[in-house]
C-alpha positions as CSV (number, residue, x, y, z in Angstrom):
1,X,14.2,-14.7,-28.0
2,X,11.7,-12.1,-29.1
3,X,10.7,-9.4,-26.6
4,X,7.1,-10.5,-26.4
5,X,8.0,-14.1,-25.8
6,X,10.5,-13.2,-23.0
7,X,8.0,-11.1,-21.0
8,X,5.1,-13.5,-21.6
9,X,7.2,-16.3,-20.2
10,X,8.2,-14.2,-17.3
11,X,4.7,-13.2,-16.6
12,X,3.5,-16.8,-16.7
13,X,6.1,-17.8,-14.2
14,X,5.1,-14.9,-11.9
15,X,1.4,-15.7,-12.1
16,X,2.0,-19.4,-11.4
17,X,4.3,-18.9,-8.5
18,X,2.0,-16.2,-7.0
19,X,-0.9,-18.7,-7.2
20,X,1.1,-21.3,-5.4
21,X,2.2,-18.7,-2.8
22,X,-1.4,-17.9,-2.1
23,X,-2.2,-21.5,-1.4
24,X,0.8,-21.9,0.8
25,X,0.0,-18.7,2.8
26,X,-3.6,-20.0,3.3
27,X,-2.2,-23.2,4.8
28,X,-0.1,-21.2,7.2
29,X,-3.1,-19.1,8.2
30,X,-1.5,-16.0,6.5
31,X,-3.1,-13.5,4.1
32,X,-2.3,-14.1,0.5
33,X,-0.2,-11.0,0.2
34,X,2.4,-12.3,2.6
35,X,3.0,-15.4,0.4
36,X,3.1,-13.3,-2.7
37,X,5.6,-10.8,-1.3
38,X,7.9,-13.6,-0.1
39,X,7.8,-15.5,-3.4
40,X,8.3,-12.3,-5.3
41,X,11.4,-11.5,-3.3
42,X,12.7,-15.1,-3.6
43,X,12.2,-15.1,-7.4
44,X,13.9,-11.7,-7.7
45,X,16.9,-12.8,-5.6
46,X,17.2,-16.1,-7.6
47,X,17.2,-14.1,-10.8
48,X,19.9,-11.8,-9.5
49,X,22.1,-14.7,-8.4
50,X,21.6,-16.7,-11.6
51,X,21.4,-14.1,-14.3
52,X,24.1,-11.6,-15.2
53,X,23.0,-8.1,-16.2
54,X,23.1,-8.9,-19.9
55,X,20.8,-11.9,-19.8
56,X,17.8,-12.0,-22.1
57,X,15.4,-12.4,-19.1
58,X,16.3,-9.0,-17.6
59,X,17.0,-7.1,-20.8
60,X,13.8,-8.1,-22.6
61,X,11.3,-9.1,-19.9
62,X,12.1,-6.3,-17.4
63,X,10.7,-3.3,-19.3
64,X,7.4,-5.0,-20.1
65,X,6.9,-6.4,-16.6
66,X,7.6,-3.0,-15.2
67,X,4.9,-1.4,-17.4
68,X,2.4,-4.1,-16.3
69,X,3.4,-3.6,-12.7
70,X,2.9,0.2,-13.0
71,X,-0.5,-0.4,-14.4
72,X,-1.4,-2.8,-11.7
73,X,-0.3,-0.4,-9.0
74,X,-2.3,2.4,-10.5
75,X,-5.4,0.3,-10.4
76,X,-4.7,-0.9,-6.9
77,X,-4.2,2.7,-5.6
78,X,-7.4,3.8,-7.3
79,X,-9.3,1.1,-5.4
80,X,-7.6,2.2,-2.2
81,X,-8.7,5.8,-2.9
82,X,-12.3,4.6,-3.4
83,X,-12.4,2.9,0.0
84,X,-10.4,5.6,1.8
85,X,-13.2,8.0,1.0
86,X,-15.4,6.3,3.6
87,X,-13.9,8.1,6.6
88,X,-16.8,7.8,9.0
89,X,-17.7,4.2,9.6
90,X,-20.9,3.4,11.5
91,X,-20.6,3.3,15.2
92,X,-17.7,4.2,17.4
93,X,-18.0,7.9,16.3
94,X,-16.7,9.0,19.7
95,X,-13.3,7.4,18.8
96,X,-13.4,8.2,15.1
97,X,-10.6,10.8,15.3
98,X,-8.8,9.7,18.5
99,X,-7.8,6.3,17.1
100,X,-6.4,7.4,13.8
101,X,-4.7,10.4,15.4
102,X,-2.8,8.2,17.9
103,X,-2.2,5.6,15.2
104,X,-0.6,8.2,12.9
105,X,1.1,10.7,15.2
106,X,3.0,8.5,17.6
107,X,4.6,6.2,15.0
108,X,5.3,9.3,12.8
109,X,7.2,10.9,15.7
110,X,9.0,7.7,16.6
111,X,10.0,7.2,12.9
112,X,11.1,10.8,12.5
113,X,13.3,10.4,15.6
114,X,14.9,7.3,14.3
115,X,15.4,9.0,10.9
116,X,17.3,11.9,12.5
117,X,19.7,9.3,14.0
118,X,20.4,7.4,10.8
119,X,20.1,10.3,8.4
120,X,23.9,10.8,8.0
121,X,24.3,7.2,6.9
122,X,21.1,6.5,4.9
123,X,19.5,9.8,4.1
124,X,19.4,11.5,0.7
125,X,20.4,15.0,-0.2
126,X,17.7,16.6,2.0
127,X,17.6,15.8,5.7
128,X,14.1,17.2,6.2
129,X,12.6,15.2,3.3
130,X,14.3,12.1,4.6
131,X,13.0,12.6,8.2
132,X,9.4,13.3,7.1
133,X,9.4,10.5,4.6
134,X,10.6,7.9,7.2
135,X,8.0,9.2,9.6
136,X,5.3,8.5,7.0
137,X,6.7,5.1,6.3
138,X,6.4,4.1,10.0
139,X,2.9,5.6,10.3
140,X,1.5,3.7,7.3
141,X,-1.1,0.9,7.6
142,X,-2.0,-1.4,4.8
143,X,-5.7,-0.7,4.4
144,X,-6.3,-3.5,1.9
145,X,-4.5,-6.2,3.9
146,X,-6.2,-5.1,7.0
147,X,-9.6,-5.3,5.3
148,X,-8.7,-8.9,4.2
149,X,-7.7,-9.9,7.7
150,X,-10.9,-8.5,9.1
151,X,-12.9,-10.3,6.5
152,X,-11.2,-13.6,7.1
153,X,-11.7,-13.4,10.9
154,X,-15.3,-12.3,10.5
155,X,-14.6,-8.9,12.2
156,X,-16.0,-6.8,9.4
157,X,-19.0,-4.9,10.7
158,X,-18.0,-5.3,14.4
159,X,-16.9,-2.5,16.6
160,X,-13.3,-3.5,16.3
161,X,-13.6,-3.8,12.5
162,X,-15.3,-0.4,12.1
163,X,-12.7,1.3,14.3
164,X,-9.8,-0.4,12.4
165,X,-11.1,0.4,8.9
166,X,-11.9,4.0,9.8
167,X,-8.5,4.6,11.4
168,X,-6.7,2.9,8.5
169,X,-8.6,5.0,5.9
170,X,-7.8,8.3,7.6
171,X,-4.1,7.2,8.1
172,X,-4.0,6.4,4.3
173,X,-5.3,9.8,3.3
174,X,-2.9,11.6,5.6
175,X,0.1,9.5,4.6
176,X,-0.5,9.8,0.8
177,X,-1.2,13.6,1.1
178,X,2.1,14.0,2.9
179,X,3.8,11.7,0.4
180,X,2.7,14.0,-2.4
181,X,4.3,17.0,-0.7
182,X,7.5,15.1,0.1
183,X,7.9,13.6,-3.4
184,X,7.3,17.0,-5.0
185,X,9.8,18.6,-2.6
186,X,12.4,15.9,-3.4
187,X,12.3,16.5,-7.2
188,X,14.6,18.9,-9.1
189,X,13.1,22.4,-9.5
190,X,11.0,21.5,-6.5
191,X,9.5,25.0,-6.0
192,X,8.1,25.1,-9.5
193,X,6.7,21.6,-9.3
194,X,5.1,22.1,-6.0
195,X,2.9,24.9,-7.5
196,X,2.0,22.6,-10.4
197,X,1.1,19.9,-7.9
198,X,-1.1,22.3,-6.0
199,X,-2.8,23.3,-9.2
200,X,-3.4,19.7,-10.1
201,X,-4.9,18.9,-6.7
202,X,-7.1,21.9,-6.9
203,X,-8.3,21.0,-10.4
204,X,-9.1,17.4,-9.2
205,X,-11.3,18.7,-6.4
206,X,-12.9,21.7,-7.9
207,X,-13.3,20.6,-11.6
208,X,-12.9,16.8,-12.0
209,X,-15.0,15.8,-9.0
210,X,-18.1,17.9,-9.9
211,X,-17.8,16.7,-13.6
212,X,-17.6,13.1,-12.5
213,X,-20.6,13.5,-10.2
214,X,-22.7,15.0,-13.0
215,X,-21.6,12.4,-15.6
216,X,-22.3,9.5,-13.3
217,X,-25.7,10.8,-12.3
218,X,-26.8,11.7,-15.9
219,X,-25.8,8.3,-17.2
220,X,-27.3,6.1,-14.5
221,X,-29.5,4.4,-17.1
222,X,-26.5,3.3,-19.1
223,X,-25.0,-0.1,-18.6
224,X,-22.1,0.1,-16.1
225,X,-19.8,-1.7,-18.5
226,X,-20.2,1.2,-20.9
227,X,-19.0,3.7,-18.3
228,X,-16.1,1.7,-17.1
229,X,-13.8,2.7,-20.0
230,X,-14.3,6.4,-19.2
231,X,-13.6,5.7,-15.6
232,X,-10.4,3.9,-16.4
233,X,-9.3,6.5,-19.0
234,X,-9.7,9.3,-16.5
235,X,-7.8,7.3,-13.9
236,X,-4.8,6.8,-16.2
237,X,-4.9,10.5,-17.2
238,X,-4.8,11.5,-13.5
239,X,-1.9,9.2,-12.9
240,X,0.0,10.6,-15.9
241,X,-0.6,14.2,-15.0
242,X,0.4,13.6,-11.4
243,X,3.7,12.1,-12.5
244,X,4.3,15.0,-14.9
245,X,3.8,17.7,-12.2
246,X,6.3,16.0,-9.9
247,X,4.2,13.7,-7.8
248,X,3.9,10.0,-8.7
249,X,1.6,8.0,-10.8
250,X,0.3,6.1,-7.8
251,X,-0.5,9.3,-6.0
252,X,-2.5,10.4,-9.1
253,X,-4.4,7.1,-9.1
254,X,-5.1,7.3,-5.4
255,X,-6.3,10.9,-5.6
256,X,-8.7,10.2,-8.4
257,X,-10.1,7.2,-6.4
258,X,-10.6,9.5,-3.4
259,X,-12.4,12.3,-5.3
260,X,-14.8,10.0,-7.2
261,X,-18.2,10.8,-5.7
262,X,-19.2,7.7,-3.7
263,X,-22.9,8.5,-3.7
264,X,-23.0,8.6,-7.5
265,X,-20.5,5.9,-8.5
266,X,-21.9,2.8,-6.9
267,X,-22.5,0.4,-9.9
268,X,-19.5,1.4,-12.1
269,X,-17.2,1.0,-9.1
270,X,-18.7,-2.5,-8.4
271,X,-18.2,-3.4,-12.0
272,X,-14.6,-2.2,-11.7
273,X,-14.0,-4.3,-8.6
274,X,-15.5,-7.5,-10.2
275,X,-13.9,-7.2,-13.6
276,X,-10.6,-5.4,-13.2
277,X,-9.5,-6.2,-9.6
278,X,-9.1,-9.9,-10.1
279,X,-6.7,-9.3,-13.0
280,X,-4.7,-7.0,-10.7
281,X,-4.7,-9.5,-7.9
282,X,-3.6,-12.5,-9.9
283,X,-1.4,-11.1,-12.6
284,X,-0.3,-7.5,-12.2
285,X,0.5,-7.2,-8.5
286,X,2.6,-10.4,-8.4
287,X,4.7,-8.8,-11.1
288,X,5.2,-5.8,-8.9
289,X,6.4,-7.9,-6.0
290,X,9.1,-9.4,-8.2
291,X,10.2,-6.0,-9.4
292,X,10.2,-4.7,-5.8
293,X,12.3,-7.7,-4.9
294,X,14.9,-6.8,-7.5
295,X,15.5,-3.6,-5.6
296,X,16.5,-5.6,-2.5
297,X,20.1,-6.3,-1.5
298,X,19.7,-9.2,0.9
299,X,23.2,-10.5,0.2
300,X,24.6,-7.1,1.1
301,X,23.2,-7.1,4.7
302,X,25.7,-7.5,7.5
303,X,25.7,-7.6,11.3
304,X,25.3,-3.9,11.5
305,X,22.2,-4.1,9.4
306,X,20.8,-6.6,11.9
307,X,21.0,-4.0,14.6
308,X,19.3,-1.5,12.3
309,X,16.6,-4.0,11.5
310,X,16.1,-4.6,15.3
311,X,15.8,-0.8,15.8
312,X,13.4,-0.4,12.9
313,X,11.2,-3.2,14.1
314,X,11.1,-1.8,17.7
315,X,10.2,1.6,16.5
316,X,7.6,0.3,14.0
317,X,5.8,-2.1,16.2
318,X,6.2,-0.1,19.4
319,X,5.2,3.2,17.9
320,X,2.1,1.9,16.1
321,X,0.9,-0.2,19.0
322,X,1.4,2.5,21.6
323,X,-0.1,5.2,19.5
324,X,-3.2,3.1,18.5
325,X,-3.7,1.9,22.1
326,X,-3.4,5.4,23.6
327,X,-5.7,6.9,20.9
328,X,-8.2,4.1,21.5
329,X,-8.2,4.6,25.3
330,X,-8.6,8.4,24.9
331,X,-11.5,7.7,22.6
332,X,-13.2,5.7,25.3
333,X,-12.6,2.2,23.9
334,X,-12.1,-0.7,26.4
335,X,-8.7,-2.2,27.0
336,X,-9.3,-5.4,25.0
337,X,-10.4,-3.6,21.9
338,X,-7.6,-1.1,22.2
339,X,-5.0,-3.9,22.3
340,X,-6.6,-5.7,19.3
341,X,-6.6,-2.4,17.4
342,X,-2.9,-1.9,18.2
343,X,-2.2,-5.3,16.7
344,X,-4.3,-4.8,13.6
345,X,-2.9,-1.3,12.8
346,X,0.6,-2.8,12.7
347,X,-0.3,-4.4,9.4
348,X,1.8,-2.8,6.7
349,X,2.1,-5.1,3.7
350,X,1.9,-3.7,0.2
351,X,1.2,-0.1,1.2
352,X,4.6,0.0,2.9
353,X,6.4,-1.5,0.0
354,X,4.8,1.0,-2.4
355,X,5.9,3.9,-0.2
356,X,9.4,2.5,0.1
357,X,9.7,1.9,-3.7
358,X,8.7,5.5,-4.3
359,X,11.2,6.8,-1.8
360,X,14.0,4.6,-3.4
361,X,13.1,5.8,-6.9
362,X,13.1,9.4,-5.8
363,X,16.5,9.0,-4.0
364,X,15.1,9.8,-0.6
365,X,16.4,6.5,0.9
366,X,19.2,4.2,-0.1
367,X,19.0,0.6,-1.1
368,X,20.2,-0.7,2.2
369,X,17.5,1.1,4.2
370,X,14.9,0.1,1.6
371,X,15.9,-3.6,2.1
372,X,15.7,-3.3,5.9
373,X,12.3,-1.5,5.8
374,X,10.9,-4.0,3.4
375,X,11.8,-6.9,5.7
376,X,10.1,-4.9,8.5
377,X,7.0,-4.6,6.5
378,X,6.9,-8.3,5.8
379,X,7.5,-9.2,9.4
380,X,4.9,-6.8,10.8
381,X,2.3,-8.1,8.3
382,X,3.1,-11.8,9.0
383,X,2.9,-11.4,12.8
384,X,-0.6,-9.9,12.8
385,X,-2.6,-13.2,12.4
386,X,-0.5,-15.2,14.9
387,X,-0.8,-12.4,17.5
388,X,-4.5,-12.1,16.9
389,X,-4.8,-15.9,17.4
390,X,-3.0,-15.6,20.7
391,X,-5.4,-12.9,21.8
392,X,-8.3,-15.0,20.8
393,X,-7.1,-17.9,22.9
394,X,-6.7,-15.6,25.9
395,X,-9.9,-13.6,25.5
396,X,-12.1,-15.5,23.1
397,X,-13.1,-14.4,19.6
398,X,-15.1,-11.2,19.2
399,X,-18.8,-11.9,18.3
400,X,-20.4,-10.3,15.2
401,X,-23.5,-8.2,16.1
402,X,-26.6,-10.1,15.2
403,X,-27.7,-9.5,11.7
404,X,-24.6,-7.5,10.8
405,X,-23.6,-8.2,7.3
406,X,-20.0,-7.5,6.4
407,X,-19.6,-4.8,3.7
408,X,-17.7,-5.7,0.6
409,X,-14.0,-6.0,1.3
410,X,-11.8,-3.3,-0.3
411,X,-9.6,-4.2,-3.2
412,X,-6.3,-5.6,-2.3
413,X,-3.7,-7.8,-3.7
414,X,-4.1,-10.3,-1.0
415,X,-7.8,-9.8,-0.9
416,X,-8.2,-10.0,-4.6
417,X,-8.5,-6.3,-5.2
418,X,-5.0,-5.0,-5.5
419,X,-3.6,-2.9,-8.2
420,X,-0.4,-1.5,-9.6
421,X,3.1,-0.6,-8.8
422,X,5.0,2.6,-8.7
423,X,7.6,3.0,-11.3
424,X,10.6,1.2,-10.1
425,X,14.0,2.1,-11.3
426,X,15.9,-0.6,-13.2
427,X,18.0,-2.4,-10.6
428,X,21.7,-2.5,-10.8
429,X,22.0,-6.3,-11.2
430,X,24.8,-7.8,-9.3
431,X,26.7,-10.9,-10.3
432,X,27.0,-13.2,-7.3
């Protein structure tokens, strides 16, 4: 079978099953990303069971699917960077920093504590890098999935919605900034690359951002479609340079999205979301979920891993909820809103899987911990909607302020604005 036929067939299967997964998830009152992740993992596991390493499917389809998945993740992370730039949502300004501070710091400390306990068994060569990385993984919130949940529950524009989006955006910025440092430190010749990474970041802020602002303002009269290629080309260059200096292509894409001037980029960004995001959502991101699933070793889990999963879930759910609740209360928010925010911020979804994939590729975590943490990400995302339903039955649904129109939901795989995947290492295919 020719290479192009192999990967086209594989991509067709991925796109079709992802579409069916979205429909199934909707019927189960779940966000689309939950169905896509589950189906991606199941497809990958079936492939591992049925196909030896030398099969045409893996040998021919894998490289092309990985390239498409990388492109999709870059586009997705760019959209996340665009939305993460809005760090000051209207209203609730008294709690603007207390909520994200609690939502990040407490789960980070809890996660770092657990990391120190399991480092001898699951950590990489650097204990410090492993501890910080796991702290980041536990502190992350899936901004795009959260936005989709808020949109579906008509909470966008409410006090709860504004607080959740603002906190998730700040957490994203902090998480990805720390990720850049951790990944740079985990690479060979780390000292040399860290300085290159610093130079790259400085150039993005002091050179690229002003140039983008000037270009976007000077060309306001041009059709947005004509400016989109330049935006996409700069995005890809940023991702390429970030990877070359020891960061990761997804970090480069996120950074570029974060530094694009929001006051000057409105129409081109809307064109990006309407024309590019749907392709990411329906085609590229589902390919990423399959490739991420190929990294899992579900068959290799044993009773001891069940105990590890229980500990990971307790730390993840407890740390995020307690941190968010404490920050909300310190910020002056009422008990009910604080509880709801604690539930919402436990949404991890695709963001967590991206972080874990980067850590696995960089050798910071092993495949066993990657598998356990991925299962945790799926459980914490899937539990959000049922728990919110339970709270609604107890307290009643929050009411949208009169006349409040929900802002456009950020790009996300499950929301229809997701993007790409971090370069995943070729899995060591096991014969079952």
